[in-house]
Every structure is written in C-alpha cells, then in structure tokens.
N, C-alpha and C positions, 0 to 999 in steps of 0.2 A: 209288432204283433197286434192283431185285431182283438181287442178286449175292451169292454166298456169302461173298465177301471184303469186302463193304461194311461201313462202320462203323455202329455203333449210337449213337444220340443218348442222352446221359445227362442233363445239365442244360444249359440255354442260358446264354450270356454275358449278364450284367446289368451294364451300364455303371454304375460308381460303387458297385457292390455289394462285399461283403466278399471273396467268393471268385468266381473265374472258372473254373468247371469246364469241362474240355475233352471232346471226343468221344473215345471209345475208338478208337485208331488200328489200322489193319491192319498186318500185318508188311510190311517193305520188299520182301520177295521178291515178284516179279511185279507190282510197283506200276505200272510204265509199261504193262504189258500190260493191267492192270485199267482204267487210265484210257482206253486206246485202245478197249477193248471197250465200256466204259460210254458212250463218246461216239460209237460207230459207228452208233447209231440216234438219232432225234430225242428230245430230252429234254423232259419235260413236268412234272418234279417241282417242287414249290413251292420247294425249295432253289435250283434253277437259275433258276426264273422270277424270283424276287426280288420285292420290293414295287414298286408303281408310283408311290408317293408318298414324299416325304422326311419324316423325322421332324422335328418342330419342337423346337428346344431349349427347355428349361424355364428357362433363365437362372440356374441354380443351380450351385453349386460344392460338390462333395463332397471333403472333406479327410481325411487320415489322423487317426483319433482324434476326428473332429469329430462334431457332433450328427447329421449326416446318415448316419453310418455310417462305413465304412472299416475300417482295421486297429485293432481294439480295443486292442492292445498295441503300437502303433507306437512305435518308439524315438524319442528326442528329436530326432535328426537328421532323420528323416522328417517329424516334426511341424513342425520349423522350415522344412524345404523347402516343405511344403504351405502354411504360413502366408505364406511369401514369395511363392509362386506366386499365392496369393489376391490379394495386393496388386499383383503385377507384371502379371497378366493384365488388369488395368484400365488399363494404360498407354494413353494416348490415341493413341499411334502405331499401336496394334493395331486401333483402331476398336471398334465394338460387336459385330461379327459374328465372334467368335473362339471356337474350341473347343480343348480340350486334355485329355490323359490322361497319367498317369504310373503305371506298373505296377512292382511288385516281382516280377521273374521267378522269384525263388527261393522266395518264400512263396506265390506265386500270389494276391497281393492287389492291389487297386487302391488306390494311395496318394493319388491326387488326380484329380478329374474335374470339368471345367468344360464342360458341354454336350457331353460326349464322344460322345454318340450322334447328334448333329446332323450331317447330311450336308452337307458343303461342297465346293466345287471344290478338288481336291487338287493340281492342276498335276502336276509331274513325280513326285510321290510315287506316282503310278500305276505307275511303273516298278518299284516294289517288288513289286507283284502280278504284273507281267509276268515279272520275273526268277524269282519263285517257281514260276510255272507252267512256264516254259521248262526250268529245271533239273530239275523233277520229271518232266516228260513225256519230255524228250530225254536227260537225264542229264548230269552235269558234264563227262564225257569226250567227249561228242558233238562231231563235227567236220563242217563244211560243205564240200562238194566242188564245185569248178568244173572242168568238163571241156572238152576239145577233141576233136571227132570230125571224120572226113573222109568225104565221099561226093559223087559227081557233080561233082567239080572244086571243091568248096567245103569250107573249114574252118569249122566252126561252133563258136563259143564258147558253152558251155551254162552258164547261171547256176544256182547251187545255194543261193542265199540267204546267201552269205558277204558280209556288210556290211563286213568288214575286209580284203577283197582289195586288194592294192597293185599298183603298177606293177612293182615288183620280182618279185612273184608272176607277173604276166602275162609278164614277160620270160623267166622260167624256162619257162613254158608255150610261149611262142613258140620258144625255143631247142630244146626237145624236138620241137616240131612241125616246125621247119625241118629238123632232122636226119632225121626220118622222110620228109619230102618229097624231100629230096635223095637219100636211099637208094633211093627209088622212082623216081628220075629225073624228078621234077616240079619245075618252076621257077616256075610261075604258078598262082595259085589265086584264087578268090573268097572273101570273108569274110562270114559271117552271124553273128547272135547269136540265141540261143534263151533267152528269159526266160519261157517258158510255164509255169514252175513256179507262178507267181502269176498271177491274173487281171489284166486291165487295171487300172491305178491308179484309185482313186476317192477322193472326200473322205469322211472319217468324219463322223458326226453331230457337229456342234459345231466342225467345221473350216471355214475359208474359203479360197478359192484364193489369198488373199494370203500364206498360209503358204509357198507354192511359190515358188522352190525353196530359199530360204535357211533358213527355220525348219525345214522338213522337205522332202525331195524326194519326188516321186511314188514310191510304194513298188513297186520292181521287184526281181526275183531276181538281177540282175546290176548291179554297180557297181564302180568302181575308185577307190581313194584316197579313198573317201567323198565324192566330189565332189557338190556340190549343183547339179545341172543338171536340166532338165526330163526328159530321156531318158537316164538313167544307163546303160542297156543299149547303146544305139548309141554313146554316149561311150566305154564300155569296149571295144566292138568296134573303134572307130577307133584307140584306143590300141594294141590288139592288132595291127591291120593295120600300123601304123607300125613296130612292133617286128619284125614279119615282114620288112618291107622293109629295115630296118636289117641284118637277118641275110641279105640277099641273095635274098629271094623276091619276085617281082613279084605285087602284089595288083591284080586286075582289077576295075574298077568300084567303086561305092560299097558301104559296109557296109550290109547289109540285115537285116531281121528275118525269122526263119524258125523252123521246128521240125525238130529233128534226127530223122532216120529211124532205125528200129530196125536197119536194115542198115548204117548208117554205122560206119566203123571207128574204135575208140577210139585216140586219138593221144597225149594227155597229160592229166594231171589234177593239181589242186592241192587239198590239204586244209588247212583253216583251223586255227588254234590251237584247243585245247579250248574248249567252250562256257563253262566256268568263267572262262577268261581274257576271253572276249568280254563276259560279264556284268560282270566287274570294270571293264572299259573303259567300258561303257555307264553304270555307276553313278558312276564317278569324275568323268566329264565331262558326265553327263546327256545322252547322245547320243540324240536323238529318232529318228534313222534306224535305228540299231541296234535300238532298242526296237520299232519297227514291223515290222522284218524278223523279229525273234525272235517276235513275236506270230503272224505267218503260219507260220513254221516250226514253232512249237508246235502250231498248229492242224493242220498236216499230220501231225505226229508222233502226234496223237491221232485221226487219221482224219477230220478235219473240213476244210471248205473253207478255203483260204488267204485269208480275208477278215477284215475287222474283226469281223464278226459271229461267224464261226467261231472266231477267236482269243479273243474275250472270253467266249464260251461255255465254252471250255476253262479259262480263268482262273477263272471262277466255280466250275466243277466241282472243280478242284483245290483251291482255297481251302476250299470248303465240305465236300466229301466226303473229301478226303485229310487235311486238317489241322483240320477243325472250326472254321474261322474264321467268325464271324458275317457274313452277307450282308445283315443288316438295313440298309435305307436305302443300299445299295451299288449304284451304277450306273456302268459305264464303257463307253465307245464306241471306245476306241483303246488302244494299248499304251504310248504316250508320256506321256499326260496333257495333250496339247495341246487336247483337246476341251473346250469351254466348257460342255458338258452332262454331263461326268463329275462324280460326287458320291460321296465316301467319308467316313464318319465317322472322326474321330481314333481312336476306340476300335478300329475295324477295322484301321487301319494299325498300331496298337500291337500288336494280336494277331499280325499278320504278322511283325513284327519280333521278337516274343517267341519265335517258333519258332527263331530263330537262337541262342538261349541254351540250347537243349535238345541235349545230346550226340547223341541218336539221329538228329538231322537234320544233324549237322555235315558229313557227307560230301556229302549232296545239296545243301544250301543254304549251305555254308560260303563259297562265292564271293560271296554277297551281303554277308556280314559283312566279308569281306576287301575288297570293292569300295566299301563305304560311305566317302565322304569323311571325313577326320579334320579336326577343327577346326584351322585354321592350316596345312593341308597344301597346299603350292604345287602347282599343276597340277590341283587338284581344284576343285569348285564351292564348297568351304569354304576356299579358299586366300586369302592376303592380297591377291592381285591382284583379288579380288572384294570386299574390304573386310569380310571375315567374322572374327568373334571378335577384333576389334581395339580395342574400347573398354574402359573400366575395369570395366564390369559383366560382361564375358565373357572377357577375356584370361586369367583364371585357369584357364579350361577348355581352353586350347590344348593339343592333343595328347591330351585326355582324353575327348572326345566324338566319336562316329561318327554321321553322320546324312545322310539324303537330303534335298536341297534341292528346292524347287518354286517356280517363279515364272511367273506369267501376269499380264497386266493385270487387276488386281482380285483377285488371289489369291496368297498366299505361304504356304508350308508348310515345316515342318522336323520330320522324324521320325527318331528314332535311338535309340542306346543309350549308356550310360556305366556305369562301375563305381564303387561306393562305395570308401572307404578299406579296407573289409573284403573287397573283391573281389566284392560282390554286384551283380547286374545290375539296373539301373534302365532301363526302356524308356519312351520318351515320344513323343508326337505332338502337334504344335501346328499349327493351320491358321487363317488369317484370310482373310476375303473382304470386299472393299468398303472397306477403309481408304482415306482420302484423303491420308494422309501420304506423303512421298516413299518410294519403294521401299527405298532404302538405310537409311532410318530405321526402317522396318518390320522389315527384316532384323536391324538392331542389337537391336531389342526382342526378336525371336525368339531370337537368339543368347543374350540375357540370360536368357530362360526356360530354354533348354537348359543354360546354365551354372549356373543355380539348381538344376536336377536333379542336376548334378554335385557340388554342395555349396558353390557360391560364394554367400555371403550378403551381401557388401558392396554 
C-alpha cells in the first residue's frame, strides 16, 4: 500500500533457514491511525490477498547444526533438543501429518523445522492472530461501552461488543436507570435492546450450525454472563428488565429489538475492563465467543465491516504490514479457529509468538504473553484438570512452558514459548492433523514435544 509510514520489505522468511530477517518496522506513533487509514479503502495488494493454495510439506526435518542447514554454531543443548525432536515427532500418536518449528528468538535462528511451512488446520491457535490484531488496532487500554438510553417511553440497552458484561454490571446500569426514572416521575417503561453494532449473525466458512449455541453463540454485540443462547441480546434485555422490576419499575410488554435514536437521552453506561484483561481471559480459557467478538470490534476499529471477512482482512493486514509476519499459505475465516477451513503453518504461528519476546512490543502485545496458559496452571487449558503436562515425559516442564492450545476433531496444536537455563527464549509451534489416536494421547505427545524444547531429555 502506498503510505509514507508503510514498512519496506528487506528479505523474506525462509522456514528452516539459518536466519529469519524481519521487515523494517514503522514507529509506534500513529500506528493505529495508520492501520485504520490503510484499511479504509479496498485492499488489493498481494500481501493481503495471500496465496490460494496450500504449500505441500516436503517431509523433511531441518535441525540445528544438521546437514540441511540451521545454526552452524548451535550449542550442544540445542543440538540435543533438535535430535530428540527428530525422534519424538515420529511418535505414532501424532500421526503422519504433523509439522513443527523451534526458533531461537535471541539469535534469530531456526533451530528445528519439520515441515514448518506446511499449512495445517490450527484450531484455537488462530486466537493468537486475533489477539495480536485486536491489541494493535484498539490498544491494550481500550474499553468496551454498554449504554442505556431513554426515549419515547422506552429504555434501550445498547450493546457495545463487551463479551465480559456480567449480571452485576447490568444491575448497576439498572440501578442508575431507575434513579433517573424516579427523579423524572416515571414508574413504567418498555425495554428494548440495540445490538445493531454488528450485522445479523452468520456462519463462518468452515462452521456448521451444530456449533450453536454451546461451542459458540451467534455473534452479537450484546450478551450477559457469557451465556450460550441463540439470542444473547434479547436474553440480556430480559435480565435487565427483571433487574428494573426488582428496583420498583414496571416493565410493560416483552423485550424487543430496536435501534436507539440520536435524540434518546443517555441514562447510564458501563465500561469493560481494559482490552488487555479481556485478551488474557480469552487465551487462558480459549474462549471462542470473546475471540469472535474481538474480531468484529477490531474490524470496526480499523474502519472495516464487523463481519468475519472484515475482521480477517484486518488480521492479515496487521500481521503482514505492521509486523512483517509471513502470510505464505495462511488462510483464516474466523477469529476463534473453529473453522475447519482455517490453515496456518507452524512457522507463521512461531513468528507471531516471537514478537512477544521483543521489548519494543511489550506494551502493545504483553497481554498475550501474560495470557498464555502455563503448563500445569489450574483454571487454564494447560491445567491438570485437562490432563496436561502430567506424564513422565512432560512433568519436568510444569511451570516452565507458556503455550496456546488448540483442539478440534482431527486437529491438535500447541504453540508457545519457554526459556533456557540461560534465560534465552525458545519459541515453538507444533500442529497435527488427522491422527487416529485418542485426543488425550495426542496431547500427551504434544506436551512431550514442548517439554523437549524446554530441555527435558528423558
């Protein structure tokens, strides 16, 4: 795109190569404005269009110090790690369609690569891309606002894309609204909900209606307590109406859907926690609904439609133009990774995670690092309640590995970071598709790969 602050390409990422040169970065000043302006017109660049076909894996493994290249002066620990990964990636539990990459974030070297450029179904590892775009476009301090307005005898609850809105938050809105009504001498109102910030819910490419409403709810701009119901907006309005009644206001008729007028009087508002906290929650528990809401809010923040297409366009733009992440063989259709047509190479996921090790991005992207589940962390997707990092090959990495999980039928992924004894960052991504082993057995094998990166050799 022609923009005076756009980055210039130096050299491209070569999976398995010795060095992974990055793009020259623009300064952080004016970043979000640049993204918004760049996406305010249709994008036709090759970087945003991306390839239409997936790269086929060559079935080879590149290891540190090996004949295929890698770090010529890799230390013995890295060489041992790579040798062990060579053996463990052949674990029958992982099946034949598996890819992986390990990067040394400090030396900018690829230490190990097994079909790392092959695009596979990444499952919830897509949330890493969604979080990166949301934090970059909106900023970690951004808050989502839910409002109550009054006009023509109706209180309208206006959704602002806050997927963390709670009943307690609604109770505070109701309390404020009731005080205003009573002060105006009004004892009876109608209640409506306005969720027009997003278009009507639709299925993403690669979704099926069996996902609704348990795996993911139809994506709307208004929801309370994260409830998985078909119409989260009406559900929130009904909760709000009950709270009004409890505070002594008579609600006339059923809750309806409408659009607030510009002449309506503001009555109350609630602001969410900062986006950084919302991202942490999404990653810790792999919350699909938060991910899809953030995708839409990110699209709006960049001046694009609040749709799957608008959101994924922004994700691609941010990754490629802001951070220089390779989009070779990259294809996503949603923000959560539920789409069975999503494809991302392990090498790309590792590049995204490598950004977290760079101090210049700590403020913008730090919430991703903080939100990644820690091996053995209760309450996260790597917790003992999920049977993670609990066998002899991975227990030694408990508390030492941070990673995003991903699980769909036929696809399991694990991408994250760990530090060596010397404090150096090792970034990894492992994805398997199509294994016929039991999911828990596949996850044990994946945990073993991550533990190997951490330095567990037994």
